[in-house]
N, C-alpha and C positions, 0 to 999 in steps of 0.2 A: 631498532634505533630507539634511544630514550627520548621522552617528550622534551627534556631539558638537559643541558649540561652545566653543572655549576662551575663558574669562573672565579668568583671572589666575593668578599663581603663578610658580614656578620649576621647570619640569619638567626632569627628567634625561632627555636624549636618548641613545638608543643606535642603533647602525648596524641597518638591516633591508633586506633584498632580498626583495621579494615573488616568489613562484615560481608563483602561480595566478592571475595577472591584475594589473591596475593597481589601485593604492590611491588613493581619494579623500581630499582634505583633511577632517579630521574623523572619518575612518573608524576604528572600532576593529578591531585586528588581534589575532587569537588567537595567543598565543606558547605554546610547549610542546607538550604532547600534542594529539590530535585534538579533545578538548572544550576545550582552552585552559587550560593550567595557570595562566596570567596573561594580561594583554593590554597591548597598547601603543596609542598614538593617534597617527595621522599628522597633522602640523601643516602639511603641504604634500603635494601629490600625488606618488605615487611610480610610476613606469613599471615594468610587470612585468620581472623580471630585472635591474633597475637598482638600485645601491645608493642607499638613502635613509636616513631616520631616523625613528624613532618615539619618542614620550614614553613613558618606563617609569615614570612616577609623578611626583607633586609639584604638578601643576596642578589648577585647578578649572574644571569644564566644565559647561555646561548640557546635560542628558540627559533622556531621557523615562523616567519612573518607572513601570514596568509595573504594579506592584501596591500603590501607596500606600505604600511605605516611609516612615517618619517621619524627622525630622531626627536625625542622628547614627547612623542604623541602617547596618550593614554591607549593602553590595550587590555583586551579581554581575553580569557582563555575559551577557545572553542573546542569543546570536548569531543565533538563529532570528528572534527579534522585534526585534533591534537596540534594545533597551532595557535599563536596569538592573532588577534583580529582587532580592527577598529570598530567592529560591530558590537554594540553592547547588548542588544535584544538577546535574551536566552543564553547569554554568555556570563561567566564569572570574572569579576575584576582581577586582572593580574598585576598591572603596574604600569610601567612606561618604557619605551624604547630609549636606550642610552647611547647606542653606537650602532652603525650599519644599517640604520632605517633609510628607507628610499632605495634599497637595492633591487627592488622588483618583487612582484608577487612570488611566494614561496622561497624567499631568499633567508639566510640565516642572519639573524641580528643579536645584539645583546640586550637584555631587558632587565630592569630592576624589578625584582618581585616585591611589589608594595600594594598589596590587595586590600587597601583601607580607603574609605571614603573620607574625603577632606570635609571639616565641619563648614 
């Protein structure tokens, strides 16, 4: 199963070349330091060491909500569990829940991918 499923929106795409293996469609990619300063999302598969593109924010995706974050809660990407979480420590900023929040741990919710820190 993919990490995310694109639903709608106007994602900003940026160039990305994977260096540690192939990237699957829907896979969340950590960008920045080792824990992931931020994250991108592949809309198409990308072969290792080949230039592709990832979404850098702006779309709405189905995601698995690890710990029952409520609607409009800020969430981070937990790359160990491949789910969004309310825990920021050692996780990459993902965005916020827009619909389906509060459905219980490990439920599917919609989240806006908005991995930017507000000023």
